[in-house]
VEXDREN-2710 file (C-alpha; in Angstrom, 1 decimal):
% VEXDREN-2710
k/r/px/py/pz
1/UNK/0.0/0.0/0.0
2/UNK/2.9/2.4/0.8
3/UNK/4.4/1.8/-2.6
4/UNK/1.1/2.5/-4.3
5/UNK/0.6/5.7/-2.3
6/UNK/4.1/6.8/-3.1
7/UNK/3.1/6.9/-6.8
8/UNK/0.1/9.2/-6.3
9/UNK/0.2/13.0/-6.3
10/UNK/0.0/14.7/-3.0
11/UNK/-3.3/16.0/-1.8
12/UNK/-3.8/19.7/-0.9
13/UNK/-3.8/18.7/2.8
14/UNK/-0.5/16.9/2.4
15/UNK/1.0/19.9/0.6
16/UNK/0.1/22.2/3.5
17/UNK/1.8/19.8/5.9
18/UNK/4.8/19.6/3.7
19/UNK/5.0/23.4/3.6
20/UNK/4.9/23.6/7.4
21/UNK/7.5/20.8/8.0
22/UNK/9.9/22.2/5.3
23/UNK/9.7/25.7/6.8
24/UNK/10.9/24.3/10.1
25/UNK/14.0/22.8/8.5
26/UNK/12.8/19.2/8.8
27/UNK/14.8/16.9/6.5
28/UNK/13.4/15.4/3.4
29/UNK/13.8/11.8/4.8
30/UNK/11.8/12.7/7.9
31/UNK/9.1/14.5/5.9
32/UNK/8.8/11.4/3.6
33/UNK/8.5/9.1/6.6
34/UNK/5.9/11.4/8.2
35/UNK/3.8/11.6/5.1
36/UNK/4.3/8.0/4.1
37/UNK/5.8/9.0/0.8
38/UNK/9.0/8.1/-1.1
39/UNK/11.8/10.7/-0.9
40/UNK/11.8/11.1/-4.6
41/UNK/8.1/12.2/-4.4
42/UNK/9.0/14.8/-1.8
43/UNK/11.9/16.1/-3.9
44/UNK/9.7/16.4/-7.0
45/UNK/7.0/18.2/-4.9
46/UNK/9.5/20.7/-3.5
47/UNK/10.6/21.5/-7.0
48/UNK/7.0/22.0/-8.1
49/UNK/6.3/24.5/-5.4
50/UNK/9.7/26.2/-5.2
51/UNK/9.9/30.0/-5.1
52/UNK/12.3/32.7/-3.8
53/UNK/11.5/35.1/-1.0
54/UNK/13.3/37.7/1.1
55/UNK/13.9/37.4/4.8
56/UNK/13.7/40.2/7.3
57/UNK/17.5/40.6/6.8
58/UNK/16.8/41.2/3.1
59/UNK/18.4/37.9/2.1
60/UNK/17.0/35.7/-0.7
61/UNK/16.1/32.2/0.4
62/UNK/14.4/29.3/-1.4
63/UNK/11.1/28.1/0.1
64/UNK/8.1/25.9/-0.8
65/UNK/4.5/27.0/-1.3
66/UNK/1.6/24.6/-1.1
67/UNK/-0.5/27.0/-3.1
68/UNK/2.0/27.3/-5.9
69/UNK/2.4/23.6/-6.1
70/UNK/-1.4/23.0/-6.1
71/UNK/-1.9/25.6/-8.9
72/UNK/0.8/23.9/-11.0
73/UNK/-0.7/20.5/-10.5
74/UNK/-4.2/21.7/-11.5
75/UNK/-2.9/23.5/-14.6
76/UNK/-1.1/20.5/-15.8
77/UNK/-4.0/18.2/-15.0
78/UNK/-6.3/20.2/-17.3
79/UNK/-3.9/19.6/-20.2
80/UNK/-4.3/15.9/-20.0
81/UNK/-6.6/13.7/-22.0
82/UNK/-7.2/13.0/-25.6
83/UNK/-6.2/15.7/-28.1
84/UNK/-8.9/18.0/-29.4
85/UNK/-10.7/16.7/-32.5
86/UNK/-10.8/20.1/-34.0
87/UNK/-7.0/20.1/-34.3
88/UNK/-5.7/22.6/-36.9
89/UNK/-8.8/22.3/-39.2
90/UNK/-9.0/26.1/-39.9
91/UNK/-11.5/25.6/-42.7
92/UNK/-13.9/23.9/-40.3
93/UNK/-13.4/26.6/-37.7
94/UNK/-14.1/29.4/-40.1
95/UNK/-17.2/27.6/-41.4
96/UNK/-18.6/27.1/-37.9
97/UNK/-17.9/30.7/-36.8
98/UNK/-19.5/32.1/-40.0
99/UNK/-22.6/29.9/-39.6
100/UNK/-23.2/30.7/-35.9
101/UNK/-22.0/34.3/-35.8
102/UNK/-23.1/35.7/-39.1
103/UNK/-25.9/33.4/-40.2
104/UNK/-27.2/32.9/-36.6
105/UNK/-27.3/29.1/-36.7
106/UNK/-27.2/27.0/-33.6
107/UNK/-24.2/24.6/-33.2
108/UNK/-26.5/21.6/-34.1
109/UNK/-27.9/23.4/-37.2
110/UNK/-24.4/24.4/-38.3
111/UNK/-23.3/20.8/-38.2
112/UNK/-26.4/19.7/-40.0
113/UNK/-25.7/22.3/-42.7
114/UNK/-22.4/20.7/-43.4
115/UNK/-24.2/17.4/-44.3
116/UNK/-26.9/19.2/-46.3
117/UNK/-24.5/21.2/-48.3
118/UNK/-22.3/18.1/-49.1
119/UNK/-19.2/19.6/-47.5
120/UNK/-16.2/17.6/-46.2
121/UNK/-13.8/18.6/-43.4
122/UNK/-11.1/16.8/-41.6
123/UNK/-13.0/17.4/-38.4
124/UNK/-16.2/15.4/-37.5
125/UNK/-17.7/16.1/-34.1
126/UNK/-21.2/15.8/-32.6
127/UNK/-23.3/18.8/-31.4
128/UNK/-22.5/18.1/-27.7
129/UNK/-18.7/18.3/-28.4
130/UNK/-19.1/21.5/-30.3
131/UNK/-21.1/23.1/-27.5
132/UNK/-18.3/22.0/-25.1
133/UNK/-15.6/23.5/-27.3
134/UNK/-17.5/26.8/-27.5
135/UNK/-18.1/26.9/-23.7
136/UNK/-14.4/26.2/-23.1
137/UNK/-13.4/29.2/-25.3
138/UNK/-11.5/27.2/-27.9
139/UNK/-12.8/29.4/-30.8
140/UNK/-11.1/32.8/-31.4
141/UNK/-14.3/34.7/-32.3
142/UNK/-17.1/32.4/-31.3
143/UNK/-18.4/32.3/-27.7
144/UNK/-21.5/31.7/-25.6
145/UNK/-22.7/35.2/-26.4
146/UNK/-23.4/34.1/-29.9
147/UNK/-25.7/31.2/-28.9
148/UNK/-29.4/31.3/-28.6
149/UNK/-29.3/29.2/-25.5
150/UNK/-26.4/30.1/-23.3
151/UNK/-24.9/28.6/-20.1
152/UNK/-27.4/28.4/-17.3
153/UNK/-27.4/31.3/-15.0
154/UNK/-29.2/32.1/-11.8
155/UNK/-32.7/33.0/-12.8
156/UNK/-33.8/36.5/-12.2
157/UNK/-36.7/37.1/-9.9
158/UNK/-39.7/37.7/-12.0
159/UNK/-41.7/40.9/-11.3
160/UNK/-45.2/40.5/-10.1
161/UNK/-47.6/40.3/-13.0
162/UNK/-51.0/41.9/-13.0
163/UNK/-53.7/39.3/-13.4
164/UNK/-56.2/39.9/-16.2
165/UNK/-59.7/38.6/-15.8
166/UNK/-60.2/36.1/-18.6
167/UNK/-63.5/36.0/-20.4
168/UNK/-65.6/32.8/-20.7
169/UNK/-63.7/30.7/-23.1
170/UNK/-62.0/27.3/-23.5
171/UNK/-59.1/26.2/-21.5
172/UNK/-56.2/24.2/-22.9
173/UNK/-57.5/21.3/-20.8
174/UNK/-60.4/21.2/-23.3
175/UNK/-58.2/21.1/-26.4
176/UNK/-58.7/17.9/-28.5
177/UNK/-56.2/15.0/-28.2
178/UNK/-55.3/15.3/-31.9
179/UNK/-54.1/18.8/-31.3
180/UNK/-52.0/17.8/-28.4
181/UNK/-50.5/15.0/-30.4
182/UNK/-49.6/17.3/-33.3
183/UNK/-51.1/14.8/-35.8
184/UNK/-53.0/17.2/-38.0
185/UNK/-52.3/20.6/-39.7
186/UNK/-54.0/23.8/-38.8
187/UNK/-53.4/24.1/-35.1
188/UNK/-51.4/27.2/-34.0
189/UNK/-49.8/28.8/-31.0
190/UNK/-49.8/32.6/-30.8
191/UNK/-48.0/35.3/-28.8
192/UNK/-46.8/38.8/-29.1
193/UNK/-43.2/40.0/-29.0
194/UNK/-42.8/43.5/-27.7
195/UNK/-39.9/46.0/-28.2
196/UNK/-39.8/48.6/-25.5
197/UNK/-40.7/47.5/-22.0
198/UNK/-42.8/50.6/-21.5
199/UNK/-44.5/53.2/-23.7
200/UNK/-46.5/51.0/-26.0
201/UNK/-45.9/51.2/-29.8
202/UNK/-45.9/48.5/-32.4
203/UNK/-45.5/44.8/-31.5
204/UNK/-45.1/41.5/-33.4
205/UNK/-47.9/38.9/-33.6
206/UNK/-46.2/35.5/-33.9
207/UNK/-48.1/32.4/-34.9
208/UNK/-46.5/28.9/-34.9
209/UNK/-48.2/25.9/-36.6
210/UNK/-47.8/23.0/-34.2
211/UNK/-47.2/20.2/-36.7
212/UNK/-44.9/21.8/-39.2
213/UNK/-43.5/24.7/-37.0
214/UNK/-44.3/27.1/-39.9
215/UNK/-44.1/30.7/-38.7
216/UNK/-46.3/33.7/-39.5
217/UNK/-45.0/37.0/-38.1
218/UNK/-47.0/40.2/-38.5
219/UNK/-46.4/43.7/-37.3
220/UNK/-49.2/45.2/-35.2
221/UNK/-49.6/49.0/-34.7
222/UNK/-50.2/48.4/-30.9
223/UNK/-50.7/45.7/-28.4
224/UNK/-54.5/45.6/-28.2
225/UNK/-57.3/43.1/-28.8
226/UNK/-58.5/45.2/-31.7
227/UNK/-55.2/44.9/-33.5
228/UNK/-55.0/41.1/-32.9
229/UNK/-58.5/40.6/-34.3
230/UNK/-57.8/42.8/-37.2
231/UNK/-54.7/40.9/-38.1
232/UNK/-56.5/37.5/-37.8
233/UNK/-59.2/38.8/-40.1
234/UNK/-56.6/39.7/-42.7
235/UNK/-54.9/36.3/-42.4
236/UNK/-58.3/34.4/-42.3
237/UNK/-59.4/36.1/-45.5
238/UNK/-56.2/35.1/-47.3
239/UNK/-55.7/31.6/-45.8
240/UNK/-59.1/29.9/-45.6
241/UNK/-59.5/26.9/-43.4
242/UNK/-55.9/27.2/-42.1
243/UNK/-56.6/28.2/-38.5
244/UNK/-58.5/25.3/-37.0
245/UNK/-57.4/26.2/-33.5
246/UNK/-55.2/28.8/-31.8
247/UNK/-53.6/28.4/-28.3
248/UNK/-52.7/31.7/-26.5
249/UNK/-51.6/32.8/-23.1
250/UNK/-53.5/35.1/-20.7
251/UNK/-52.2/38.4/-22.1
252/UNK/-54.6/41.3/-22.2
253/UNK/-54.3/41.5/-26.0
254/UNK/-55.9/38.0/-26.3
255/UNK/-59.0/38.7/-24.1
256/UNK/-61.4/39.1/-27.1
257/UNK/-62.0/35.3/-27.5
258/UNK/-65.2/35.8/-29.5
259/UNK/-63.5/38.3/-31.9
260/UNK/-60.6/35.9/-32.6
261/UNK/-62.9/32.9/-33.1
262/UNK/-65.4/34.6/-35.4
263/UNK/-64.9/35.2/-39.1
264/UNK/-65.4/38.9/-40.0
265/UNK/-66.9/38.1/-43.4
266/UNK/-69.4/35.3/-42.7
267/UNK/-69.9/36.1/-39.0
268/UNK/-69.4/32.4/-38.5
269/UNK/-66.9/30.4/-36.6
270/UNK/-63.3/30.7/-37.9
271/UNK/-61.3/28.9/-35.3
272/UNK/-61.3/27.7/-31.7
273/UNK/-59.2/29.6/-29.2
274/UNK/-57.7/27.8/-26.1
275/UNK/-56.1/29.5/-23.2
276/UNK/-53.0/28.2/-21.4
277/UNK/-52.8/28.1/-17.6
278/UNK/-51.4/31.2/-16.0
279/UNK/-47.6/31.4/-16.0
280/UNK/-47.3/28.2/-18.1
281/UNK/-45.4/29.4/-21.1
282/UNK/-44.2/25.8/-21.8
283/UNK/-47.8/25.0/-22.9
284/UNK/-46.9/27.0/-26.0
285/UNK/-43.4/25.6/-26.3
286/UNK/-42.9/25.9/-30.0
287/UNK/-44.1/29.5/-30.0
288/UNK/-41.8/30.4/-27.1
289/UNK/-38.9/28.8/-28.9
290/UNK/-39.6/31.0/-32.0
291/UNK/-39.8/34.1/-29.8
292/UNK/-36.3/33.3/-28.6
293/UNK/-35.1/33.1/-32.2
294/UNK/-36.7/36.4/-33.1
295/UNK/-34.8/38.0/-30.2
296/UNK/-31.5/37.2/-32.1
297/UNK/-32.7/39.7/-34.7
298/UNK/-34.6/42.1/-32.5
299/UNK/-33.0/42.3/-29.0
300/UNK/-35.1/43.2/-26.0
301/UNK/-35.6/46.9/-25.5
302/UNK/-35.3/47.6/-29.3
303/UNK/-38.4/49.5/-30.6
304/UNK/-40.3/47.4/-33.1
305/UNK/-41.0/50.6/-35.1
306/UNK/-37.4/50.6/-36.2
307/UNK/-38.1/47.5/-38.3
308/UNK/-40.0/47.7/-41.6
309/UNK/-42.5/45.1/-42.7
310/UNK/-40.0/43.9/-45.3
311/UNK/-37.4/43.3/-42.5
312/UNK/-40.0/41.4/-40.5
313/UNK/-40.9/39.3/-43.6
314/UNK/-37.2/38.5/-44.0
315/UNK/-37.0/37.3/-40.4
316/UNK/-40.0/35.1/-41.0
317/UNK/-38.4/33.6/-44.1
318/UNK/-35.1/33.0/-42.3
319/UNK/-36.9/31.1/-39.5
320/UNK/-38.9/29.0/-42.0
321/UNK/-35.7/28.0/-43.8
322/UNK/-33.8/27.2/-40.7
323/UNK/-32.8/23.5/-40.3
324/UNK/-34.5/21.8/-37.4
325/UNK/-34.1/18.3/-36.0
326/UNK/-37.8/18.0/-35.5
327/UNK/-38.3/18.4/-39.2
328/UNK/-35.5/16.0/-40.2
329/UNK/-33.0/18.9/-40.4
330/UNK/-34.4/19.8/-43.8
331/UNK/-33.5/23.2/-45.2
332/UNK/-36.7/25.0/-45.9
333/UNK/-40.1/24.3/-44.3
334/UNK/-42.3/22.2/-46.6
335/UNK/-44.9/25.0/-46.6
336/UNK/-42.4/27.4/-48.1
337/UNK/-43.1/25.6/-51.4
338/UNK/-46.9/26.2/-51.2
339/UNK/-48.3/29.2/-53.1
340/UNK/-50.9/29.6/-50.3
341/UNK/-48.3/30.8/-47.9
342/UNK/-46.1/33.9/-47.9
END
């Protein structure tokens, strides 16, 4: 057992004992005996933590520091392991940095684009490894700040929200099973994306089709029920029988359930509106994910009025062409090929 222990590195506790014993002029043989280590181990450890200091008489003497030795051990330990797969593949690095930084792809989508574009690099890694490389700072220009989903941080305390009295309407608990299962087309999730936190002004109305993840983004003049109904009337007139159901949260702009459900032309039923439970954004998971992507183009606090309808349309097209694993990583949503959709 003693021989096996002699081959192991000293622990931080043993290094502190070594520093205390060596500072009291205890011999290396006695220190080795006390710690149960071989003398060669002690000599190597003294070399690892050696430094020069001045005494009160202003003389330079050689001493041992447990902290210096421990820091040297940790630094060398992190350099161990298999070599990085990325190596010196600069073409791969430049491609990944361009896709994520300039074209706003996720790491997984960037790797998928390599296959879809028929490209070949010396490096072949999985998405998890690429995330680890980015998180470790191995890229010169690419970092966590360029990712849609960054490293987990301590969540901020949410401000108290004012409860809005919801009208008589259908709860998400009443939504049909086929809608929950995403087995049929025409069932949407809807939300608004605001620019400035206060002061009103234009907002975005974002609709996500649950089966295909197709996105429709429209610019509203203000965040009101009248604007939401007006926009749905325009969409309903253009895309007939497309909106079989819409799931929304409890925002004040969605409180006109009857107006959203009723067709303005025939005064008949256009769709069924279902409301999520309060503070349950995950019940519109696909929609929330899209909102996060939109924030890559329109950061929080940026007034929506700064963006033209053409720019909003370009963001919508970018999202609908974005490779997604849920769609088989295909470039371009299948609905992009349909003349019935913008």
